[in-house]
PyMOL commands that place a pseudoatom at each C-alpha (Angstrom):
pseudoatom trace, name=CA, resn=MET, resi=1, chain=A, elem=C, hetatm=0, pos=[142.571, 173.830, -63.297]
pseudoatom trace, name=CA, resn=VAL, resi=2, chain=A, elem=C, hetatm=0, pos=[144.696, 173.366, -66.421]
pseudoatom trace, name=CA, resn=SER, resi=3, chain=A, elem=C, hetatm=0, pos=[145.954, 170.055, -66.478]
pseudoatom trace, name=CA, resn=ARG, resi=4, chain=A, elem=C, hetatm=0, pos=[149.760, 169.049, -66.755]
pseudoatom trace, name=CA, resn=LEU, resi=5, chain=A, elem=C, hetatm=0, pos=[149.398, 167.892, -70.333]
pseudoatom trace, name=CA, resn=SER, resi=6, chain=A, elem=C, hetatm=0, pos=[147.739, 171.171, -71.471]
pseudoatom trace, name=CA, resn=PHE, resi=7, chain=A, elem=C, hetatm=0, pos=[150.281, 173.226, -69.722]
pseudoatom trace, name=CA, resn=THR, resi=8, chain=A, elem=C, hetatm=0, pos=[153.309, 171.579, -71.530]
pseudoatom trace, name=CA, resn=SER, resi=9, chain=A, elem=C, hetatm=0, pos=[151.456, 171.438, -74.853]
pseudoatom trace, name=CA, resn=ILE, resi=10, chain=A, elem=C, hetatm=0, pos=[150.646, 175.198, -74.614]
pseudoatom trace, name=CA, resn=LEU, resi=11, chain=A, elem=C, hetatm=0, pos=[154.413, 175.627, -73.326]
pseudoatom trace, name=CA, resn=PHE, resi=12, chain=A, elem=C, hetatm=0, pos=[155.889, 173.877, -76.265]
pseudoatom trace, name=CA, resn=VAL, resi=13, chain=A, elem=C, hetatm=0, pos=[153.533, 175.822, -78.753]
pseudoatom trace, name=CA, resn=ILE, resi=14, chain=A, elem=C, hetatm=0, pos=[154.716, 179.302, -77.288]
pseudoatom trace, name=CA, resn=ILE, resi=15, chain=A, elem=C, hetatm=0, pos=[158.361, 178.169, -77.226]
pseudoatom trace, name=CA, resn=GLY, resi=16, chain=A, elem=C, hetatm=0, pos=[158.330, 176.848, -80.865]
pseudoatom trace, name=CA, resn=LEU, resi=17, chain=A, elem=C, hetatm=0, pos=[156.720, 180.012, -82.037]
pseudoatom trace, name=CA, resn=GLY, resi=18, chain=A, elem=C, hetatm=0, pos=[159.122, 182.096, -80.443]
pseudoatom trace, name=CA, resn=LEU, resi=19, chain=A, elem=C, hetatm=0, pos=[162.082, 180.018, -81.882]
pseudoatom trace, name=CA, resn=PHE, resi=20, chain=A, elem=C, hetatm=0, pos=[160.490, 180.185, -85.387]
pseudoatom trace, name=CA, resn=LEU, resi=21, chain=A, elem=C, hetatm=0, pos=[160.228, 183.957, -84.918]
pseudoatom trace, name=CA, resn=TYR, resi=22, chain=A, elem=C, hetatm=0, pos=[163.778, 184.043, -83.770]
pseudoatom trace, name=CA, resn=GLY, resi=23, chain=A, elem=C, hetatm=0, pos=[164.845, 181.995, -86.562]
pseudoatom trace, name=CA, resn=VAL, resi=24, chain=A, elem=C, hetatm=0, pos=[162.885, 183.863, -89.107]
pseudoatom trace, name=CA, resn=ASN, resi=25, chain=A, elem=C, hetatm=0, pos=[164.218, 187.270, -87.930]
pseudoatom trace, name=CA, resn=ILE, resi=26, chain=A, elem=C, hetatm=0, pos=[168.033, 186.252, -88.099]
pseudoatom trace, name=CA, resn=TYR, resi=27, chain=A, elem=C, hetatm=0, pos=[167.977, 184.336, -91.181]
pseudoatom trace, name=CA, resn=ASN, resi=28, chain=A, elem=C, hetatm=0, pos=[168.889, 181.118, -89.432]
pseudoatom trace, name=CA, resn=ALA, resi=29, chain=A, elem=C, hetatm=0, pos=[167.033, 178.266, -91.139]
pseudoatom trace, name=CA, resn=VAL, resi=30, chain=A, elem=C, hetatm=0, pos=[168.072, 175.413, -88.418]
pseudoatom trace, name=CA, resn=ILE, resi=31, chain=A, elem=C, hetatm=0, pos=[166.725, 177.518, -85.418]
pseudoatom trace, name=CA, resn=GLY, resi=32, chain=A, elem=C, hetatm=0, pos=[163.584, 178.368, -87.739]
pseudoatom trace, name=CA, resn=TRP, resi=33, chain=A, elem=C, hetatm=0, pos=[163.076, 174.566, -88.298]
pseudoatom trace, name=CA, resn=ILE, resi=34, chain=A, elem=C, hetatm=0, pos=[163.332, 173.799, -84.671]
pseudoatom trace, name=CA, resn=GLY, resi=35, chain=A, elem=C, hetatm=0, pos=[160.999, 176.167, -83.577]
pseudoatom trace, name=CA, resn=PHE, resi=36, chain=A, elem=C, hetatm=0, pos=[158.451, 174.956, -86.117]
pseudoatom trace, name=CA, resn=CYS, resi=37, chain=A, elem=C, hetatm=0, pos=[158.892, 171.250, -85.323]
pseudoatom trace, name=CA, resn=VAL, resi=38, chain=A, elem=C, hetatm=0, pos=[158.696, 172.077, -81.456]
pseudoatom trace, name=CA, resn=GLY, resi=39, chain=A, elem=C, hetatm=0, pos=[155.302, 173.934, -82.421]
pseudoatom trace, name=CA, resn=ILE, resi=40, chain=A, elem=C, hetatm=0, pos=[153.927, 171.050, -84.138]
pseudoatom trace, name=CA, resn=ALA, resi=41, chain=A, elem=C, hetatm=0, pos=[155.038, 168.712, -81.219]
pseudoatom trace, name=CA, resn=GLY, resi=42, chain=A, elem=C, hetatm=0, pos=[153.247, 170.859, -78.875]
pseudoatom trace, name=CA, resn=VAL, resi=43, chain=A, elem=C, hetatm=0, pos=[149.802, 170.557, -81.197]
pseudoatom trace, name=CA, resn=LEU, resi=44, chain=A, elem=C, hetatm=0, pos=[150.200, 166.861, -81.458]
pseudoatom trace, name=CA, resn=LEU, resi=45, chain=A, elem=C, hetatm=0, pos=[150.993, 166.501, -77.485]
pseudoatom trace, name=CA, resn=TYR, resi=46, chain=A, elem=C, hetatm=0, pos=[147.626, 167.901, -77.169]
pseudoatom trace, name=CA, resn=MET, resi=47, chain=A, elem=C, hetatm=0, pos=[145.645, 166.212, -79.964]
pseudoatom trace, name=CA, resn=ILE, resi=48, chain=A, elem=C, hetatm=0, pos=[146.813, 162.477, -79.647]
pseudoatom trace, name=CA, resn=PRO, resi=49, chain=A, elem=C, hetatm=0, pos=[145.291, 161.834, -76.303]
pseudoatom trace, name=CA, resn=PHE, resi=50, chain=A, elem=C, hetatm=0, pos=[142.289, 164.216, -76.890]
pseudoatom trace, name=CA, resn=LEU, resi=51, chain=A, elem=C, hetatm=0, pos=[141.692, 162.078, -79.905]
pseudoatom trace, name=CA, resn=TYR, resi=52, chain=A, elem=C, hetatm=0, pos=[142.213, 158.945, -78.079]
pseudoatom trace, name=CA, resn=ILE, resi=53, chain=A, elem=C, hetatm=0, pos=[139.679, 159.513, -75.473]
pseudoatom trace, name=CA, resn=GLN, resi=54, chain=A, elem=C, hetatm=0, pos=[137.073, 160.973, -78.015]
pseudoatom trace, name=CA, resn=LEU, resi=55, chain=A, elem=C, hetatm=0, pos=[137.249, 158.218, -80.219]
pseudoatom trace, name=CA, resn=SER, resi=56, chain=A, elem=C, hetatm=0, pos=[137.535, 155.224, -77.689]
pseudoatom trace, name=CA, resn=GLY, resi=57, chain=A, elem=C, hetatm=0, pos=[134.468, 156.183, -76.048]
pseudoatom trace, name=CA, resn=LYS, resi=58, chain=A, elem=C, hetatm=0, pos=[135.833, 156.069, -72.571]
pseudoatom trace, name=CA, resn=GLU, resi=59, chain=A, elem=C, hetatm=0, pos=[134.439, 158.722, -70.391]
pseudoatom trace, name=CA, resn=THR, resi=60, chain=A, elem=C, hetatm=0, pos=[135.793, 160.154, -66.981]
pseudoatom trace, name=CA, resn=VAL, resi=61, chain=A, elem=C, hetatm=0, pos=[133.518, 160.445, -64.239]
pseudoatom trace, name=CA, resn=GLN, resi=62, chain=A, elem=C, hetatm=0, pos=[134.334, 162.540, -61.141]
pseudoatom trace, name=CA, resn=ASP, resi=63, chain=A, elem=C, hetatm=0, pos=[133.444, 161.183, -58.072]
pseudoatom trace, name=CA, resn=LEU, resi=64, chain=A, elem=C, hetatm=0, pos=[131.677, 164.536, -56.269]
pseudoatom trace, name=CA, resn=SER, resi=65, chain=A, elem=C, hetatm=0, pos=[131.612, 162.907, -52.737]
for i in range(1, 65): cmd.bond("trace and resi %d" % i, "trace and resi %d" % (i + 1))
show_as sticks, trace
zoom trace
């Protein structure tokens, strides 16, 4: 099951890539830069919590009962 955070970050990256390519195709720098920034935000949205969990040493334990 994909978590809500992972789904949101993947969606941001896809939307950012689409906006970037659209801006490049119609020679509009503003749309291209907005797409680039949204794509970077999607990557950071995934990486920051992942790195925080890995570096803090907190482990999540799932209860199987």
